C-alpha positions in Angstrom: 51.7 23.0 40.7 50.4 19.6 41.9 47.5 17.7 40.2 44.9 19.0 42.7 45.7 22.4 42.4 45.7 22.4 38.6 42.4 20.7 38.6 40.6 23.1 41.0 42.0 26.0 39.0 40.7 24.5 35.8 37.3 24.1 37.5 37.5 27.6 38.6 37.6 28.6 34.9 34.9 26.2 33.8 33.1 24.5 36.5 31.3 22.3 33.9 34.4 21.1 31.9 33.8 17.7 30.8 36.3 15.0 32.2 37.7 14.8 28.4 38.3 18.6 28.3 40.0 18.6 31.8 42.1 15.6 30.8 43.3 17.5 27.7 43.8 20.9 29.5 46.0 19.2 32.3 47.8 16.4 30.3 46.6 13.7 32.6 44.6 10.6 32.0 40.9 10.7 32.0 40.5 8.0 34.5 42.9 9.8 36.9 41.1 13.1 36.3 37.6 11.4 37.0 39.1 9.4 40.1 40.4 12.6 41.6 37.6 14.8 40.9 35.3 12.4 42.5 37.3 12.3 45.5 37.5 16.0 46.0 33.7 16.3 45.5 32.9 13.5 48.0 35.2 14.7 50.8 34.1 18.2 50.6 37.4 19.6 49.5 35.7 21.3 46.7 32.2 22.1 45.8 31.0 23.2 42.1 28.2 25.5 42.2 26.4 28.2 40.2 26.3 31.9 41.6 23.7 34.4 40.4 25.2 37.8 39.8 24.4 40.0 42.4 23.2 42.6 40.1 20.2 40.8 38.9 18.9 40.1 42.2 19.1 43.8 43.0 22.2 43.3 45.5 23.9 46.5 44.3 26.0 47.0 47.5 28.7 44.6 48.5 30.9 45.2 51.5 33.4 43.8 53.6 33.1 44.2 57.4 36.0 43.6 59.8 35.2 42.7 63.3 36.7 42.9 66.6 35.1 41.1 69.6 35.5 40.9 73.5 35.7 37.3 74.4 35.1 34.2 72.3 34.6 34.3 68.4 32.5 31.5 67.8 29.3 32.6 69.2 29.3 35.8 67.2 30.7 34.1 64.0 27.3 31.7 64.5 25.2 34.9 64.7 26.9 36.2 61.2 26.3 33.0 59.7 22.6 33.3 60.3 22.3 36.6 58.5 20.6 36.2 55.0 22.8 39.0 53.8 26.4 37.3 54.5 27.9 35.3 51.8 31.2 34.8 53.7 32.0 34.5 57.3 35.7 33.7 58.5 37.5 33.7 61.7 40.9 35.4 61.2 44.1 36.3 62.7 45.1 40.0 62.5 44.2 43.3 63.7 40.6 42.1 63.8 38.9 38.7 64.9 36.1 38.1 62.1 35.1 39.4 58.6 32.0 39.0 56.8 31.1 39.6 53.3 27.5 40.8 52.8 25.2 41.8 50.0 22.3 44.3 50.3 20.0 46.4 47.9 21.1 49.9 49.0 23.4 52.1 51.2 20.5 52.3 53.6 20.2 48.7 54.0 23.9 48.5 54.5 23.7 50.9 57.3 21.0 49.2 59.0 22.8 45.9 58.7 26.1 47.3 60.1 24.2 48.6 63.0 22.8 45.5 63.7 26.0 43.7 63.7 27.4 46.1 66.1 24.3 45.5 68.5 25.6 41.8 68.7 26.8 41.3 72.4 30.5 41.1 72.2 31.2 42.8 69.1 33.6 45.6 70.1 34.0 47.0 66.5 32.7 47.0 62.9 34.9 48.5 60.4 33.0 48.6 56.8 34.8 48.7 53.3 32.7 48.9 50.4 33.4 47.1 47.0 33.3 49.7 44.3 33.9 47.0 41.8 34.8 43.2 41.7 37.9 42.6 39.4 38.1 39.0 39.9 35.8 36.6 41.7 33.6 33.8 40.4 30.2 35.0 41.9 30.2 38.3 39.8 29.4 37.4 36.2 28.9 41.0 34.8 24.9 40.6 34.1 24.2 43.1 31.2 20.4 43.3 32.0 19.5 41.7 28.5 17.7 38.4 29.4 14.1 37.8 30.8 14.1 34.7 33.1 11.1 32.6 33.4 10.4 29.8 36.3 12.0 27.2 34.3 15.4 29.3 34.3 15.0 29.8 38.0 14.5 26.2 38.6 17.6 25.4 36.8 19.6 28.2 38.7 18.3 26.7 41.9 19.6 23.1 41.0 23.0 24.3 39.8 23.5 26.3 43.1 23.3 23.1 44.9 25.5 20.9 42.3 26.8 23.0 39.3 28.2 19.7 37.6 24.6 18.1 37.7 24.0 16.4 34.2 21.9 17.9 31.6 19.6 14.8 31.8 19.2 15.0 35.4 18.4 18.8 35.3 16.0 17.9 32.4 14.2 15.6 34.4 13.6 18.3 37.2 12.2 20.7 34.9 10.6 18.5 32.3 12.7 19.4 29.3 14.9 17.5 27.0 18.8 17.3 27.9 19.7 19.3 24.8 17.0 22.2 25.7 18.5 22.4 29.2 22.0 22.7 27.8 20.9 25.5 25.6 19.1 27.5 28.6 22.4 26.8 30.8 24.5 28.2 28.2 22.4 31.2 27.7 22.4 32.2 31.3 26.3 31.6 31.4 26.9 33.7 28.1 24.4 36.5 29.4 26.2 36.9 32.8 23.1 35.6 34.9 25.3 32.9 36.6 29.0 31.8 36.8 29.6 28.1 37.6 33.1 27.3 39.6 34.7 25.5 41.8 34.6 26.7 45.6 37.5 25.3 47.6 37.6 24.6 51.1 40.0 26.6 53.1 41.5 27.1 56.5 44.1 25.5 58.8 42.5 22.0 58.6 42.1 22.0 54.8 44.6 21.5 52.0 44.5 25.2 51.1 45.3 28.1 53.1 44.0 31.6 52.5 45.5 35.3 53.3 43.2 38.4 53.0 45.4 41.6 51.9 44.2 45.1 52.1 46.4 47.5 49.8 46.8 51.2 49.8 47.9 52.4 46.5 49.3 55.4 45.2 48.6 54.9 41.4 46.4 51.7 41.0 46.2 50.6 37.2 49.4 48.6 36.9 48.9 47.1 40.5 45.2 46.2 40.0 45.9 44.5 36.5 48.8 42.5 38.3 46.8 41.4 40.9 43.9 40.3 38.9 46.2 38.2 36.6 48.1 36.2 39.2 46.5 32.5 39.6 47.0 32.6 43.2 44.5 35.5 43.7 41.2 34.3 44.5 39.3 37.4 44.6 40.1 41.1 44.2 38.0 44.2 44.3 38.6 47.9 44.2 37.3 49.3 47.2 36.3 52.4 49.1 37.3 52.8 52.9 40.6 52.1 54.4 42.0 50.3 51.4 42.0 51.0 47.7 42.2 47.1 46.9 41.4 43.9 48.7 42.7 40.5 47.3 42.3 37.0 48.8 45.4 34.7 48.1 45.2 30.9 48.2 48.0 28.8 48.4 48.8 25.4 49.8 51.6 26.6 52.4 52.5 29.7 54.4 55.6 30.0 52.5 53.9 30.4 49.4 51.4 32.9 51.0 54.5 34.9 52.4 56.1 34.9 48.8 53.0 36.3 47.3 52.6 38.9 49.8 56.4 40.0 49.1 55.3 40.2 45.7 52.4 42.3 46.2 54.4 44.6 48.4 56.8 45.3 45.6 54.2 46.2 42.9 54.7 49.8 41.7 52.3 52.1 43.3 51.7 49.8 46.5 52.0 52.0 49.6 51.0 50.0 52.3 49.6 46.5 52.9 47.6 45.0 55.8 46.9 41.2 56.1 44.9 38.7 57.9 44.9 35.0 58.0 42.0 32.9 57.7 42.0 30.4 60.4 38.5 28.9 59.8 36.0 29.5 57.1 32.6 29.4 59.0 30.4 30.3 55.9 31.0 30.6 52.1 27.5 30.4 50.6 26.8 32.1 47.2 23.3 30.8 46.6 20.7 33.5 46.3 17.2 33.4 45.0 14.5 36.0 44.5 12.9 34.7 47.7 15.9 35.2 49.7 16.4 38.8 48.3 12.9 39.9 49.9 14.5 39.8 53.3 18.1 41.1 52.3 
């Protein structure tokens, strides 16, 4: 595993890990870690951001919509990017041309949204898969409903959604609290499952990392699900209802690595069939959500 990959995966575990902690975890000099992280953040290879658990916003239905189009993909991709309910839009190679992941408050809202997508000129087919439960994915932090948020909490969340590594001192200046008071609040938000803070890496043919989506049909799922969730190369995994039983996203630096991962998936006990799609260009990946946005979702 190369230095950049090690660094990004450490930040996916703890987006606010200090340079000292990252240095110790990776066995690399602090100066090297600091310099490399600075470069990755400045050139847009990596963003470290906070994501609010969908449950706290009332977004109880998460879904994956596979879209086949007649004609050019990009104009339809632009329309999908503009949907408030969309968190991920990607142009793909496979049986379909685009995928969009959405969050809404109810099944009724999902039906209306899918109908809206199907009405976009050029959309030939929109196939929906519902996420029953997300088993791996930084944007779901398993909020337990045991914390009341005030305006200061929301102000902090808003800032952290833009920059998850912003210093406690800078955050304190924004909300007019001491750095120590801010640190306590942020840790409480994380501990209570309100937010998670993690690295989001740019992916696609023009980027350092390649990404492959895989849908799995399972005969018996327990062992396969546990195995998939434990793999470092798996960026996201969810139990689903629809044409698949499980969806996973693989992220690797080469097509050869992705093929090896896919073969490993196919060999898991209980895996009956797989379908895969290559992410050619990720058009949108935005997990920032607020109560204001929820009103239109």
